[in-house]
Steps between C-alpha positions, in 0.01 A plus 500: 500500500690739278582838654630831370641789699366768262131404523241668724220252425459151360564468126342239271737347246253428218757287318510257793122500558310195374156648566393268783304794653574400861613854578158637405332331795757590766554869432315710760495802266375311193802614298508207258281437199478178300621500143246584231493375140677826409790432741815431303674175598843516660808339342399162648157523335308554827246774564626681811281674752497878496603697808276805491574787737843374620541827688237375748689183594529477880790251490311229686692252279204262475536488122871426533435212740219340298668518156622155391710652220698758699364769268528782753791713611460649848678788668786386723356694793133558408388842624143571603292677240250742652340570161445127455333468839272798430414349162418166667264661750335699222458183294337319791257789558419515129422128496288532814290782359469353150399152607840334455576611146859576407566827316 
């Protein structure tokens, strides 16, 4: 796992990402989105996932642990993120009331 002292939340290195999409299924806040045909390939020619709403990352590090390509950089001492937890609860309620659909 790569770490950085200056980070507050997990950071996706799109140049290292090979687009396996494993992070999509493990993120409790649904922060990752699969590449689309419009996604530009990285220098290796892969279509990386997109980390939408990185400010709502709760630093659970599930994406970091599941990534076979070490494409994430994590904070050295991951702080809690209250905004991320509130977002996660809101997302769960939204899915509950809308029949499981993601916004």
